C-alpha positions as CSV (number, residue, x, y, z in Angstrom):
1,M,-4.3,-4.5,36.2
2,T,-1.6,-2.4,34.7
3,D,1.1,-1.1,37.1
4,R,1.3,2.7,36.8
5,I,3.7,5.3,38.0
6,D,3.2,9.0,38.3
7,R,5.1,11.2,35.8
8,A,4.3,14.9,36.0
9,G,0.7,14.1,36.9
10,L,0.3,11.5,34.1
11,Q,-0.3,7.9,35.1
12,V,2.0,5.9,32.9
13,D,2.2,2.2,32.4
14,A,5.4,1.3,34.4
15,K,7.0,-0.8,31.7
16,L,6.3,1.8,29.1
17,A,7.8,4.5,31.3
18,Q,10.9,2.4,31.9
19,F,11.3,1.8,28.2
20,I,10.9,5.5,27.3
21,E,13.3,6.7,30.0
22,G,16.0,4.0,29.7
23,E,16.0,3.1,26.0
24,V,14.6,6.2,24.2
25,L,15.5,9.3,26.2
26,A,18.8,8.3,27.8
27,P,20.6,7.8,24.5
28,I,19.6,11.2,23.2
29,G,20.5,12.9,26.4
30,K,17.0,14.1,27.2
31,P,16.3,14.3,31.0
32,A,13.3,12.3,31.9
33,D,11.8,14.9,34.2
34,A,11.9,17.6,31.5
35,F,10.4,15.2,29.0
36,W,7.4,14.2,31.2
37,Q,6.8,17.8,32.2
38,G,6.8,18.8,28.6
39,F,4.7,15.9,27.5
40,A,2.1,16.8,30.2
41,A,2.0,20.4,29.1
42,L,1.6,19.3,25.5
43,L,-1.3,17.1,26.4
44,A,-2.9,19.9,28.4
45,E,-2.9,22.0,25.2
46,F,-3.7,19.4,22.5
47,A,-6.0,16.8,24.1
48,P,-8.9,19.3,24.4
49,K,-8.3,20.5,20.9
50,N,-8.3,16.8,19.7
51,R,-11.7,16.3,21.5
52,A,-13.1,19.4,19.9
53,L,-12.1,18.2,16.4
54,L,-13.9,14.9,17.0
55,A,-17.0,16.8,18.2
56,K,-16.9,18.8,15.0
57,R,-16.9,15.6,12.9
58,D,-20.0,14.4,14.8
59,D,-21.7,17.8,14.4
60,L,-21.1,17.9,10.6
61,Q,-22.3,14.3,10.2
62,A,-25.5,15.1,12.2
63,Q,-26.2,18.0,9.9
64,I,-25.5,16.0,6.8
65,D,-27.8,13.1,8.1
66,A,-30.6,15.6,8.8
67,W,-30.2,17.2,5.4
68,H,-30.5,13.9,3.6
69,T,-33.4,12.7,5.8
70,A,-35.4,15.9,5.1
71,R,-35.0,15.3,1.3
72,A,-35.7,11.6,1.4
73,G,-37.1,10.4,-2.0
74,K,-36.0,13.6,-3.8
75,P,-33.4,13.7,-6.5
76,L,-30.1,15.2,-5.4
77,D,-29.5,18.7,-6.8
78,A,-25.7,19.1,-7.2
79,A,-25.7,22.9,-6.8
80,E,-27.9,22.8,-3.7
81,Y,-25.9,20.0,-2.2
82,R,-22.6,21.8,-2.8
83,A,-24.0,25.1,-1.3
84,F,-25.2,23.2,1.8
85,L,-21.7,21.6,2.3
86,A,-20.1,25.1,2.1
87,E,-22.7,26.6,4.4
88,I,-22.0,24.2,7.2
89,G,-18.2,24.4,6.8
90,Y,-17.7,20.9,5.4
91,L,-16.5,22.4,2.1
92,V,-14.0,25.3,2.6
93,P,-12.7,27.9,0.1
94,E,-9.7,27.0,-2.0
95,P,-6.5,28.6,-0.7
96,E,-4.6,31.3,-2.7
97,A,-2.0,29.9,-5.1
98,F,0.9,28.3,-3.2
99,T,3.7,25.8,-3.5
100,V,4.9,23.5,-0.8
101,T,8.2,24.4,0.7
102,T,9.3,21.1,2.4
103,Q,13.1,21.0,2.8
104,N,15.6,18.2,3.6
105,V,13.7,15.3,2.0
106,D,15.6,12.2,1.2
107,D,15.9,11.2,-2.5
108,E,13.8,8.1,-2.1
109,I,10.8,10.2,-1.3
110,A,11.5,13.4,-3.3
111,V,13.2,12.6,-6.6
112,L,12.9,8.8,-7.1
113,A,9.9,6.7,-8.2
114,G,9.4,3.2,-7.0
115,P,7.3,0.7,-5.0
116,Q,6.2,1.2,-1.4
117,L,5.5,-1.5,1.3
118,V,3.3,-1.2,4.3
119,V,4.2,-3.5,7.1
120,P,2.7,-4.2,10.6
121,V,5.1,-3.0,13.2
122,L,4.1,-5.8,15.6
123,N,5.5,-8.6,13.4
124,A,9.3,-8.4,13.6
125,R,9.9,-10.9,10.9
126,F,7.6,-9.1,8.4
127,L,9.1,-5.8,9.5
128,L,12.7,-7.0,8.8
129,N,11.6,-8.5,5.4
130,A,10.0,-5.2,4.4
131,A,13.0,-3.0,5.6
132,N,15.3,-5.4,3.7
133,A,13.2,-5.2,0.5
134,R,15.2,-2.4,-0.9
135,W,16.8,-5.0,-3.1
136,G,15.2,-8.1,-4.6
137,S,16.1,-10.9,-6.9
138,L,14.2,-10.6,-10.2
139,Y,15.1,-14.2,-11.0
140,D,13.4,-15.4,-7.7
141,A,10.4,-13.2,-8.3
142,Y,9.9,-14.6,-11.8
143,Y,10.6,-18.2,-10.9
144,G,8.2,-18.4,-7.9
145,T,5.2,-16.4,-9.2
146,D,2.7,-16.3,-12.0
147,A,4.3,-13.1,-13.3
148,L,6.2,-15.2,-15.7
149,D,4.1,-16.3,-18.7
150,A,5.5,-19.8,-18.9
151,P,4.6,-23.2,-17.5
152,A,4.9,-23.5,-13.7
153,A,8.0,-25.0,-12.2
154,K,7.9,-28.8,-12.1
155,P,8.1,-30.2,-8.5
156,G,11.3,-31.9,-7.2
157,G,14.0,-29.3,-7.3
158,Y,15.2,-26.8,-9.8
159,D,13.3,-26.9,-13.1
160,A,15.8,-26.0,-15.8
161,E,13.1,-25.3,-18.3
162,R,11.4,-22.8,-16.0
163,G,14.8,-21.3,-15.2
164,A,15.6,-20.8,-18.8
165,A,12.3,-18.9,-19.2
166,V,13.2,-16.8,-16.2
167,I,16.6,-15.9,-17.8
168,R,14.9,-14.9,-21.1
169,A,12.5,-12.7,-19.2
170,G,15.4,-11.1,-17.3
171,R,17.3,-10.4,-20.5
172,A,14.2,-8.9,-22.1
173,F,14.0,-6.5,-19.1
174,L,17.6,-5.5,-19.5
175,D,17.0,-4.8,-23.2
176,R,14.3,-2.4,-22.2
177,A,16.0,-0.7,-19.3
178,V,19.7,-0.7,-20.2
179,P,19.9,-1.5,-23.9
180,L,23.1,-2.4,-25.6
181,A,24.5,-0.4,-28.4
182,S,23.6,-3.2,-30.7
183,G,22.0,-6.6,-30.3
184,S,20.4,-8.1,-27.2
185,W,21.6,-8.9,-23.7
186,S,20.8,-12.5,-24.6
187,N,23.9,-12.5,-26.8
188,W,26.4,-10.8,-24.4
189,D,29.1,-13.2,-23.5
190,G,30.2,-11.5,-20.3
191,A,33.6,-10.5,-21.6
192,G,34.6,-7.0,-20.4
193,D,32.0,-4.3,-19.8
194,P,28.7,-4.7,-21.6
195,P,28.6,-2.4,-24.7
196,L,25.7,-0.2,-23.5
197,A,23.9,2.2,-25.7
198,H,24.3,4.8,-23.0
199,A,27.7,4.2,-21.3
200,S,26.7,6.4,-18.3
201,Q,24.2,3.7,-17.2
202,L,27.1,1.6,-15.9
203,V,27.8,3.3,-12.5
204,G,29.6,0.7,-10.3
205,R,31.7,-2.4,-10.2
206,K,32.8,-4.9,-7.6
207,D,34.1,-8.4,-7.7
208,G,31.3,-10.5,-9.0
209,G,29.0,-7.7,-10.0
210,L,28.1,-4.7,-12.2
211,L,25.8,-1.9,-11.1
212,L,23.6,-0.3,-13.7
213,Q,21.1,2.6,-13.4
214,H,17.9,3.7,-15.2
215,N,15.3,6.2,-14.2
216,G,17.2,6.7,-11.0
217,L,16.9,3.0,-10.0
218,H,19.7,0.6,-9.7
219,I,20.1,-2.8,-11.3
220,E,22.8,-5.2,-10.1
221,L,24.1,-8.0,-12.3
222,V,25.5,-10.8,-10.2
223,L,28.3,-12.3,-12.2
224,D,29.3,-15.7,-10.8
225,R,30.2,-18.7,-13.0
226,S,30.6,-20.9,-9.9
227,H,26.9,-20.4,-9.2
228,S,24.5,-23.1,-10.4
229,V,22.7,-20.6,-12.6
230,G,25.7,-18.5,-13.6
231,A,27.7,-21.7,-14.6
232,T,25.2,-22.4,-17.4
233,D,24.7,-18.8,-18.4
234,V,26.5,-17.5,-21.5
235,A,27.5,-14.3,-19.6
236,G,27.9,-15.9,-16.2
237,I,24.9,-13.9,-14.9
238,A,23.7,-15.7,-11.7
239,D,21.0,-13.2,-10.9
240,I,19.5,-9.8,-11.7
241,V,18.9,-7.8,-8.5
242,L,16.6,-4.8,-8.7
243,E,16.4,-1.8,-6.4
244,S,12.8,-2.4,-5.3
245,A,11.0,-1.0,-2.2
246,L,12.5,2.4,-2.0
247,T,10.2,3.2,0.9
248,T,8.3,1.3,3.6
249,I,5.6,2.5,5.9
250,V,6.0,0.9,9.3
251,D,2.4,0.7,10.5
252,L,1.1,1.3,14.0
253,E,-2.4,1.8,12.6
254,D,-4.7,-0.3,10.4
255,S,-2.5,-3.4,10.0
256,V,-2.0,-4.0,13.8
257,A,-4.2,-4.9,16.7
258,A,-2.8,-2.7,19.5
259,V,-5.3,-2.0,22.2
260,D,-3.3,-1.4,25.4
261,A,0.0,-0.6,27.0
262,E,1.4,-4.1,26.3
263,D,0.7,-3.9,22.6
264,K,1.9,-0.3,22.3
265,L,5.2,-1.1,24.0
266,A,5.8,-4.0,21.6
267,A,5.1,-1.7,18.7
268,Y,7.4,1.1,20.0
269,R,10.1,-1.4,20.8
270,N,10.1,-2.8,17.2
271,W,10.2,0.8,15.8
272,L,13.2,1.5,18.0
273,G,14.8,-1.7,16.8
274,V,14.8,-0.7,13.2
275,I,15.8,2.8,13.9
276,R,18.7,1.6,16.1
277,G,19.5,-1.1,13.6
278,D,19.6,-4.0,16.0
279,L,16.2,-5.6,15.5
280,T,16.4,-9.3,14.9
281,D,13.9,-12.2,14.8
282,T,14.5,-15.9,15.1
283,F,12.1,-18.3,13.7
284,E,11.7,-21.9,12.4
285,K,11.5,-22.5,8.7
286,G,11.9,-25.8,6.9
287,G,12.9,-27.5,10.2
288,K,15.8,-25.0,10.7
289,S,16.2,-22.1,13.1
290,L,16.9,-18.9,11.2
291,T,17.7,-15.4,12.5
292,R,16.9,-12.4,10.4
293,A,18.5,-9.0,10.8
294,L,18.8,-5.7,8.9
295,E,20.8,-5.7,5.7
296,P,24.0,-3.6,5.6
297,N,24.8,-1.1,2.9
298,R,26.0,-2.2,-0.5
299,E,29.6,-1.2,-1.4
300,W,30.6,-0.3,-4.9
301,T,33.4,1.3,-6.9
302,G,32.5,4.0,-9.3
303,A,34.3,6.5,-11.5
304,E,35.0,8.7,-8.5
305,G,36.0,6.0,-6.1
306,Q,34.1,3.9,-3.6
307,F,30.5,4.6,-2.6
308,A,27.7,2.9,-0.7
309,L,24.0,2.4,-1.5
310,P,21.5,1.8,1.3
311,G,20.7,-1.8,1.9
312,R,17.4,-1.0,3.4
313,S,14.2,0.8,2.5
314,M,13.6,4.4,3.6
315,L,11.2,4.1,6.6
316,F,8.1,6.1,7.4
317,V,6.2,5.4,10.6
318,R,2.4,5.5,10.4
319,N,0.8,6.8,13.6
320,V,-2.8,6.3,14.4
321,G,-5.4,9.0,13.6
322,H,-7.2,11.4,15.9
323,L,-10.0,9.2,17.0
324,M,-8.8,6.6,19.4
325,T,-7.5,6.9,23.0
326,N,-5.2,4.3,24.7
327,P,-5.0,3.2,28.3
328,A,-1.2,3.1,28.3
329,I,-1.1,6.7,29.7
330,L,-3.9,8.4,31.7
331,L,-4.4,12.0,32.3
332,A,-4.8,13.3,35.9
333,D,-8.6,12.9,35.7
334,G,-8.1,9.2,34.9
335,S,-9.1,9.6,31.2
336,E,-7.0,7.9,28.4
337,I,-4.8,10.2,26.4
338,P,-5.4,10.5,22.6
339,E,-3.4,7.7,21.0
340,G,-2.4,9.8,18.0
341,I,-0.7,12.3,20.3
342,M,1.1,9.5,22.2
343,D,2.3,8.1,18.9
344,A,3.5,11.5,17.7
345,V,5.6,12.1,20.8
346,I,7.0,8.6,21.3
347,T,7.8,7.6,17.7
348,S,9.4,11.0,17.2
349,A,11.5,10.6,20.3
350,I,12.6,7.2,19.1
351,S,13.4,8.6,15.6
352,T,15.5,11.4,17.3
353,Q,18.1,8.7,17.8
354,D,18.3,8.5,14.0
355,V,18.5,12.3,13.7
356,K,21.4,12.3,16.1
357,G,23.2,9.5,14.1
358,L,23.0,6.9,16.9
359,G,21.7,4.1,14.8
360,Q,23.9,1.3,13.3
361,F,22.8,2.1,9.7
362,G,20.8,5.2,9.7
363,N,17.4,5.9,8.1
364,S,17.2,9.5,6.9
365,R,20.4,11.0,5.5
366,T,18.9,14.5,5.6
367,G,18.0,14.5,9.3
368,S,14.3,14.1,8.8
369,I,11.6,12.0,10.6
370,Y,8.8,10.7,8.4
371,I,5.4,10.2,9.9
372,V,2.3,9.2,7.9
373,K,-0.9,10.6,9.5
374,P,-4.0,8.8,8.5
375,K,-7.7,9.5,8.7
376,M,-7.6,13.3,9.0
377,H,-10.9,15.1,8.1
378,G,-10.2,18.3,6.3
379,P,-7.7,21.2,6.6
380,E,-8.5,22.0,10.3
381,E,-7.4,18.6,11.4
382,C,-4.3,18.8,9.2
383,G,-3.5,22.1,10.8
384,F,-3.9,20.5,14.2
385,T,-1.3,17.9,13.2
386,N,1.0,20.6,12.0
387,S,0.8,22.4,15.3
388,L,1.2,19.1,17.2
389,F,4.4,18.3,15.3
390,D,5.7,21.8,16.1
391,A,5.1,21.1,19.8
392,V,6.8,17.7,19.5
393,E,9.8,19.3,17.9
394,D,10.0,21.8,20.7
395,L,9.7,19.1,23.3
396,L,12.5,17.1,21.7
397,E,14.6,20.2,20.9
398,L,14.5,19.4,17.1
399,P,14.8,22.0,14.4
400,R,11.4,23.2,13.0
401,H,10.0,20.8,10.3
402,T,12.3,18.0,11.2
403,V,9.2,15.9,11.5
404,K,7.7,15.5,8.1
405,V,4.1,14.4,7.4
406,G,2.3,12.2,4.9
407,V,-1.3,13.0,4.5
408,M,-3.5,10.1,3.5
409,D,-6.4,11.3,1.3
410,E,-8.8,8.6,2.6
411,E,-11.6,10.7,4.0
412,R,-14.2,12.6,2.0
413,R,-13.8,15.9,3.8
414,T,-10.1,15.7,3.0
415,S,-10.7,14.8,-0.7
416,V,-13.0,17.8,-1.3
417,N,-10.6,20.1,0.4
418,L,-7.3,18.6,-0.6
419,G,-5.6,21.8,-1.6
420,A,-6.4,23.4,1.7
421,C,-5.2,20.3,3.5
422,I,-1.9,20.4,1.8
423,H,-1.6,24.1,2.5
424,A,-2.1,23.4,6.2
425,V,1.1,21.3,6.2
426,K,2.9,22.9,3.3
427,D,6.2,23.2,5.1
428,R,6.5,19.6,6.1
429,I,4.4,17.5,3.7
430,V,6.2,14.6,1.9
431,F,3.3,12.3,0.9
432,I,-0.2,12.1,-0.3
433,N,-2.0,9.1,-1.6
434,T,-5.4,7.5,-2.4
435,G,-7.0,4.4,-1.1
436,F,-10.2,2.7,-2.3
437,L,-11.3,0.9,0.9
438,D,-11.2,3.6,3.6
439,R,-12.3,6.3,1.2
440,T,-15.3,4.3,0.1
441,G,-16.1,3.5,3.7
442,D,-16.3,7.2,4.5
443,E,-18.2,7.8,1.2
444,I,-20.9,5.4,2.4
445,H,-21.0,6.7,6.0
446,T,-21.1,10.4,5.1
447,S,-24.1,9.8,2.8
448,M,-25.5,7.0,4.9
449,R,-29.0,8.5,4.9
450,A,-29.1,9.6,1.3
451,G,-30.3,6.2,0.2
452,P,-29.0,2.7,-0.6
453,M,-25.6,2.5,-2.2
454,I,-24.8,0.5,-5.4
455,R,-23.1,-2.9,-4.9
456,K,-19.6,-2.7,-3.4
457,N,-17.7,-3.9,-6.4
458,D,-19.7,-1.5,-8.7
459,I,-18.4,1.4,-6.6
460,K,-15.0,1.0,-8.2
461,G,-16.5,2.1,-11.5
462,S,-18.5,5.0,-10.1
463,K,-18.1,8.6,-11.1
464,W,-16.7,9.9,-7.8
465,I,-13.8,7.5,-7.5
466,G,-12.4,8.2,-11.0
467,C,-12.5,11.9,-10.2
468,Y,-11.0,11.3,-6.8
469,E,-8.0,9.5,-8.2
470,K,-7.3,12.2,-10.9
471,R,-7.8,15.1,-8.5
472,N,-5.4,13.7,-6.0
473,V,-2.5,13.7,-8.5
474,A,-3.6,17.0,-10.2
475,I,-3.8,18.9,-6.9
476,G,-0.5,17.4,-5.7
477,L,1.2,18.5,-8.9
478,K,-0.5,21.9,-8.8
479,H,1.1,22.7,-5.4
480,G,4.6,21.5,-6.2
481,L,4.8,18.0,-4.7
482,S,6.8,16.7,-7.7
483,G,10.5,16.7,-6.7
484,R,9.6,17.2,-3.0
485,A,7.1,14.5,-2.0
486,Q,5.5,11.3,-3.0
487,I,2.1,11.1,-4.8
488,G,1.0,7.6,-4.0
489,K,-1.6,5.1,-5.0
490,G,-3.2,2.2,-3.2
491,M,-2.5,-1.5,-2.5
492,W,-2.5,-4.4,-4.9
493,A,-4.1,-6.8,-2.4
494,A,-3.6,-10.2,-4.0
495,P,0.0,-11.4,-3.4
496,D,-0.5,-14.6,-5.3
497,R,-1.7,-12.9,-8.5
498,M,1.5,-11.3,-9.7
499,G,0.7,-11.8,-13.4
500,A,-2.4,-9.7,-13.0
501,M,-0.5,-7.1,-11.0
502,M,2.0,-6.7,-13.7
503,A,-0.7,-6.2,-16.3
504,E,-2.9,-3.9,-14.3
505,K,-0.6,-1.9,-11.9
506,T,0.9,0.1,-14.7
507,V,-2.0,2.4,-14.3
508,H,-0.4,3.9,-11.2
509,P,2.9,5.2,-12.7
510,K,1.0,6.1,-15.8
511,A,-1.3,8.3,-13.7
512,G,1.7,10.3,-12.3
513,A,2.1,8.5,-9.0
514,N,5.7,8.1,-8.0
515,T,4.9,5.4,-5.6
516,A,2.2,2.7,-5.1
517,W,1.6,0.1,-2.4
518,V,2.5,-3.6,-3.0
519,P,1.8,-6.5,-0.6
520,S,5.2,-8.2,-0.4
521,P,8.9,-7.8,-1.1
522,T,8.5,-10.1,-4.2
523,A,5.7,-7.8,-5.5
524,A,8.0,-4.8,-4.9
525,T,10.7,-6.3,-7.1
526,L,8.2,-7.0,-9.9
527,H,6.4,-3.7,-9.6
528,A,9.9,-2.0,-9.8
529,M,10.0,-2.9,-13.5
530,H,7.0,-0.6,-14.1
531,Y,9.2,2.4,-13.0
532,H,11.8,1.4,-15.5
533,D,9.2,1.1,-18.3
534,I,7.5,4.4,-17.3
535,D,9.3,7.5,-16.4
536,V,6.9,8.9,-13.8
537,F,8.5,12.3,-13.6
538,D,8.1,12.7,-17.4
539,V,4.4,11.8,-16.9
540,Q,4.2,14.4,-14.1
541,K,5.7,17.0,-16.4
542,E,3.0,16.2,-19.0
543,L,0.2,16.4,-16.4
544,A,1.5,19.6,-14.7
545,G,-0.6,22.6,-15.6
546,Q,-3.6,20.6,-16.7
547,P,-6.9,21.8,-15.0
548,V,-7.9,20.1,-11.7
549,P,-11.1,18.1,-12.2
550,G,-14.1,19.8,-10.6
551,L,-16.0,18.9,-7.5
552,D,-19.3,17.9,-9.1
553,D,-18.2,14.3,-10.0
554,L,-16.4,13.9,-6.7
555,L,-19.6,14.8,-4.8
556,T,-21.7,12.4,-6.8
557,I,-23.0,9.9,-4.3
558,P,-22.9,6.3,-5.6
559,L,-26.7,5.7,-4.9
560,A,-28.6,2.8,-6.3
561,Q,-31.2,5.2,-7.8
562,G,-34.2,2.8,-7.4
563,T,-32.4,-0.4,-8.4
564,N,-34.4,-3.5,-7.5
565,W,-32.0,-6.3,-6.9
566,S,-33.1,-9.9,-7.0
567,E,-33.0,-12.1,-3.8
568,Q,-30.0,-13.9,-5.3
569,E,-28.1,-10.7,-5.9
570,I,-28.8,-9.4,-2.4
571,R,-27.7,-12.8,-0.9
572,E,-24.5,-12.7,-3.0
573,E,-23.7,-9.2,-1.9
574,L,-24.3,-9.9,1.8
575,D,-22.3,-13.1,1.6
576,N,-19.4,-11.4,0.0
577,N,-19.3,-8.6,2.6
578,A,-19.9,-11.0,5.5
579,Q,-17.2,-13.5,4.5
580,G,-14.6,-10.8,4.1
581,L,-15.5,-9.2,7.3
582,L,-15.5,-12.4,9.3
583,G,-12.3,-13.7,7.8
584,Y,-10.4,-10.6,9.1
585,V,-12.2,-10.0,12.4
586,V,-11.7,-13.6,13.7
587,R,-7.9,-13.2,13.5
588,W,-8.0,-9.6,14.9
589,I,-10.1,-10.5,18.0
590,D,-8.9,-14.0,18.8
591,Q,-5.2,-13.8,17.8
592,G,-4.4,-10.1,17.7
593,V,-3.4,-10.3,14.0
594,G,-4.0,-7.0,12.3
595,C,-2.8,-7.9,8.8
596,S,-2.6,-11.2,7.1
597,K,-3.4,-13.0,3.9
598,V,-7.2,-13.7,4.2
599,P,-9.0,-16.0,1.7
600,D,-11.9,-14.2,0.1
601,I,-15.2,-15.8,-0.7
602,N,-13.6,-17.4,-3.8
603,D,-10.6,-18.6,-1.8
604,V,-8.3,-16.0,-3.3
605,G,-5.8,-14.8,-0.7
606,L,-6.0,-11.1,-0.1
607,M,-3.7,-9.0,2.1
608,E,-6.3,-7.4,4.4
609,D,-6.2,-4.7,7.1
610,R,-8.9,-2.8,9.0
611,A,-10.0,-0.9,6.0
612,T,-11.8,-3.9,4.6
613,L,-14.0,-4.0,7.7
614,R,-15.0,-0.4,7.3
615,I,-16.2,-0.7,3.7
616,S,-17.9,-4.1,4.2
617,S,-19.6,-3.3,7.5
618,Q,-20.8,0.2,6.3
619,H,-22.2,-1.3,3.1
620,M,-24.2,-3.9,5.0
621,A,-25.4,-1.2,7.5
622,N,-26.5,1.0,4.6
623,W,-28.6,-1.7,3.0
624,L,-30.1,-2.6,6.4
625,L,-31.0,1.1,7.1
626,H,-32.8,1.5,3.8
627,G,-34.6,-1.9,3.8
628,V,-32.7,-3.5,0.9
629,C,-32.2,-6.5,3.3
630,T,-33.5,-7.5,6.7
631,K,-31.6,-8.2,9.9
632,E,-32.5,-11.9,9.5
633,Q,-31.0,-12.0,6.0
634,V,-27.8,-10.4,7.3
635,M,-27.6,-12.8,10.2
636,D,-28.1,-15.7,7.9
637,S,-25.2,-14.6,5.8
638,L,-23.0,-14.0,8.8
639,Q,-23.7,-17.5,10.2
640,R,-23.2,-19.3,6.9
641,M,-20.0,-17.4,6.1
642,A,-18.8,-18.1,9.6
643,A,-18.9,-21.8,8.7
644,K,-17.0,-21.0,5.5
645,V,-14.3,-19.0,7.3
646,D,-14.0,-21.8,9.8
647,A,-13.3,-24.2,7.0
648,Q,-10.8,-21.9,5.4
649,N,-8.9,-21.8,8.7
650,A,-9.1,-25.5,9.5
651,S,-5.3,-25.9,9.3
652,D,-4.6,-23.2,11.8
653,A,-4.0,-24.8,15.2
654,L,-4.7,-21.6,17.0
655,Y,-8.0,-20.9,15.3
656,E,-11.2,-20.9,17.3
657,P,-14.3,-21.8,15.3
658,M,-17.2,-19.4,15.2
659,A,-20.0,-21.6,13.7
660,G,-22.3,-22.8,16.4
661,N,-20.6,-20.8,19.0
662,W,-22.7,-17.7,18.4
663,E,-23.0,-16.8,22.1
664,T,-19.4,-17.6,23.1
665,S,-17.3,-16.5,20.1
666,L,-16.2,-12.9,20.8
667,A,-15.0,-12.6,17.2
668,F,-18.5,-13.4,15.8
669,Q,-20.1,-11.0,18.2
670,A,-17.7,-8.3,17.2
671,A,-18.5,-8.9,13.5
672,C,-22.2,-8.6,14.3
673,D,-21.7,-5.3,16.2
674,L,-19.7,-3.9,13.3
675,V,-22.8,-4.4,11.0
676,F,-25.7,-3.9,13.3
677,K,-24.2,-0.9,15.1
678,G,-22.5,0.4,11.9
679,V,-24.7,3.4,11.4
680,E,-23.9,4.9,14.8
681,Q,-20.1,4.4,14.7
682,P,-18.1,7.6,14.4
683,N,-17.5,8.1,10.7
684,G,-18.0,4.4,10.2
685,Y,-14.7,3.5,11.9
686,T,-14.3,0.0,13.2
687,E,-11.7,0.7,15.9
688,P,-13.9,1.5,18.9
689,L,-15.8,-1.8,18.6
690,L,-12.7,-3.8,17.7
691,H,-10.7,-2.5,20.6
692,A,-13.5,-3.2,23.1
693,W,-13.9,-6.8,21.9
694,R,-10.1,-7.4,21.7
695,Q,-9.7,-6.1,25.3
696,K,-12.5,-8.5,26.4
697,K,-10.6,-11.4,24.6
698,K,-7.3,-10.5,26.2
699,A,-9.0,-10.2,29.6
700,A,-10.6,-13.6,29.2
701,A,-7.3,-15.2,28.1
702,A,-5.5,-13.7,31.1
703,A,-8.2,-15.0,33.5
């Protein structure tokens, strides 16, 4: 059982309290007694408000369920539906015209456009890789992926033919981004400065390198004739290094399995490590022991003397949403505190070390703390977060609006009220985005009783999602986010399909998004080229002033409208959902892995987090509810797909098979619960069930 100590009436895990007091508060000069008294007072005010907001979610959902049930079998009348949503307070009036006023935002967020990584905080190696992904080798990214349209590298060492194709592709990129006054980069011999068409694009020099700039992003030419590549290159270019992941979201939410004080302490300790700049990780690779640390800044000499560029990505921290509680800290009555409030206080306290300049490298140069807040439902919940962040700033004696917020547009009530949501945090907002998986999960759950939904992959082409993607950008631009905040787009989930990513992910900058999620540092380097090819801020200027798409399409529920699927189609859909669900759940429950490359039903590796469970479990629950399939059919799919997932994980020494262990595999039982109890889960979230089953697994392992 957790050892607890009393702090101002709060029962705090002893190790967590020791960490907060000794490693977080002491360096910033915050007395522990004052902190705990302030934290207790903050909880006394905000924990009841948090519970009230969750109760309102349940009440709205109950009214929507009843409305659809009463109209079963009747066509949905758009005007009647919209009026109903307004009547119950789900849909609120648009705010008067306003522009966001966020101040002190770092350039990486406000005025630059580039890729964004999301990384699980609990994996120190991945965290360091992501933080260091500010710069990436284009040559390596081309050589090792299918982004290069050329024969794959031959085994047995460096393939000179593949290397030559990489160099040609690199020169073609330079011709596009930093063209010469005449001719091609392929013909530059490396003598003197390159004769650029725009001389101002050469912004820095150092021994062995030139620094170029385009669309605000830097390109480093590594000049080294002693290097194996540079020695055979006409200009002596050994590599082309691109400024890649401008920003990274360090995630405490969907990509981690953090269910208790032990997990939360590990998460907070890693966040402190990257803020302090001393996080390291030692691991075995290729039979060697390697230690990874954060990259230093990069020094250059420019026209006005020496200057430095950050060696690391600008870091956000994603807190959890409003739903969950955590046993790390208990209130006086023995109840768990809201985990989102705990995250807000502790991650901000850690980040205060950065504000005070105590870190080895520094994160924000403007004195800001960047928190992404997920899964908020509507403007009232955004307003709650704004007030909470006010209180956190007061507790930590920070200037007002030091703590910035990113609002994830992934819940239906937020999408339909996005302008009002932005207004609720207009003085601190630095980020909005869209995301297919969670947003679709909420789309299904909100309208669970309206009827059976179309097949999951068909939802990507449905009317509401196209409107959702366009409205998000249009509303962000309408309220002045351009030049102050990021407008983001969702993840490319297949890290091994970089050729397809390069062909398809141009849609994000072309839509006016100045950032988009990628699954790896290599993907960030490749996606960075899109922001050279497309000037996002020019796109935003073209889109600004265009009318915001209306609500009718956004409120169009993706119902099957009487479609009669064949038995084979139903089986295929259930198998697809079951396999994706099981492939992720088994690692979450058994190993505590919240994000990993999970093979899909066709054995294509996809970077998955908890959102994939929400959409898959909710879709299966919806079909069950409306009789499209039976419980027996679902169980048949789950059992057959358990065997497939077992086979896909056969090389994992830590893996515990599910097939045949139906009564003893906690992971399989958790997957069943997610489907068969899916209708009753709050807003279709998977966290309550996952946390309960993971805690059982940890308890069994401890015993």
